[in-house]
Every structure is written in structure tokens, then in C-alpha cells.
N, C-alpha and C positions, 0 to 999 in steps of 0.2 A: 627693707631688704629684700622681702619676697617680691616686691614690685619690681626691683631691679633685676633679680634673677630671672623674673619672666620676661623682662625685656631682653636680657642677654640671650636666653633660650629662643625667643623669637627671632632675634637677628641672626643667630646661627642657623636656624631652620630655614629661613628666608635665603641666606647665602648659599646654602646647600642645594636649594631648589633651583638655582640658576644653573645654566649650562657652563662648563668649564671655559674660562677666558677672563678678560679684564674686569668685566662687570662682577663676576663671582670674587675674584680676587680682591676688589675694592670693598665688596660687601663683608667679605671674611675679615679684612683689616679693620672695618668699622665695628664689627662684633668684638674683635680683640681690644679695641680702644675701650668700648663699653665694659668689657670684662674686666679690664685693668682698673677702671673707675669704680667698679663695684667691689672689687676686692680690696682697694684702698678704703673705702667706705665700711666694708665689713671689719677690717682691721681696727679702724678707729672705734667701732662699735663693740669689740671683744670685751674690754673692761665692764661694760654695762651689761652686755647679753651673754657672755659666756660661750658655752659649748655650741650653740647654734651658730654664732657668728664665726667661730673657730673652724666649724665644718664648712661654712660658705668660704671662707678664706682659702682653705684647702682645694675646695673644688675650683674655684676662680683661678687659684695659682696654676693648677694642672691644665685648665682650659686655655689660660693665657699662654702657657708654654706650648701647647699643641698649635694654637693659632699663630703664635710667633714663629714657629718652625715653618709653617706654610708661608709667612710673609718673608722670612729669610730666602726660601725657595723662589719666591717671584722676584725679590731683588737679584738673586744669583742668576736667575734666566735672563733677566733684563740686561745684566752686565755682560754676560756671555753673548747675547745678541748683539750688543753694541760693539764689543770687542771684534766679534765675528765681521760686523759691517766694516770696521775700520780696517781690518786685515784685508778683506776684499777690495776695498777701496785702494789699498796700497798695493794691489796686484798680488797679495799671498793668499795662500789657501786658507780658509778658516778652520778652526780646530774642530775635531770631532764633536766635542760639546757643543760648540757653537751652532753646528750642523743640526744638532738634535732638539735644540731648546724650543724652537716653535712648534715642532711636532708633538713634542712630549706635553706641552700645555694644552694642545688641541685634542690629546688622546689618540693621535694618529701615529702610525709607524713613521718614525723620523727619516728613514731613508727614501721613502716614497714621497714625502712632502717638501723637505727642506733641500734635497740634494736632487732635483728632477733631471739635471742634464744626463747623468749617466746611471742614475739610481743609486749611486754609492758615495759620490764626493771624492775629496782627496784629502790626504793625510800629509804628514811632514814629508818633505823632499818630493812633493807631488805623486806620492805612492797612492793609489786607489784605496779607498776605505770599503771594507766589506759592510753589509747590512749589520752584521754582528758588532762591529766596531762602535756603531752609533748605539 
């Protein structure tokens, strides 16, 4: 179990050293999958190992939840981006959230990168969005 914990730790460390973007997102997801496998192995070892295994289960469960929240945000950004592209292709203004997703994942100001035409984008009814809206 110590070896698995070390592998999880190394995967998380490697993922966090990457620049924000798809490579980092994939690496964090891989770390989450390893965390889940380590947690399940620790759960199976609880009857034989007791408290140390229970402690590892608790730690892996917390880490798995944290990494899972990141993965949920990755999927939400992807979905919003796709919906925004569909809206744009249909001649509709993308939603404010769709405007912001690409910039947020790159750590940039959304209104400066995703809405370059006017610096603001458009909201419902063609009303302009202010930078604060994004």
C-alpha cells in the first residue's frame, strides 16, 4: 500500500507541475484513477491491516473527491464550449459561460481572449456583455 501511495503522490505532483491545459487535465484524471484503485485496495486490506489501511482509505477518498471535482469542471468547460460553438453556428450569441470557458482554463481574462471582436461579447437579445459578466 505504501508503494501505491507513493505512485499516487508522484502522479499528482507530476500533474501539478504541468502548465494548465489539456495535458494537465489528462494527468490529473490519470492520478484520480490511480487514487481510486489505491482506495479500493486499501478498503480490501482493512480487515487484515486495520487502522493504517483505514487511514489510507480516508486519505484516498478525500483526494479522489478533490480530483473528481476537477474532472467535473473539465467536462463542464468542454460541454459549455461545445454548446457555445453550436449556438454560434446557428447564428445565436453564445452564453456568457461559453464565452468564458476557454480563457478560464488558460488562466487568462475571459473577455480579452474569448470575445475579441468588441472585448465584451453579446448576451441574450444581443445585449453586450461587460467584462464583469464573464
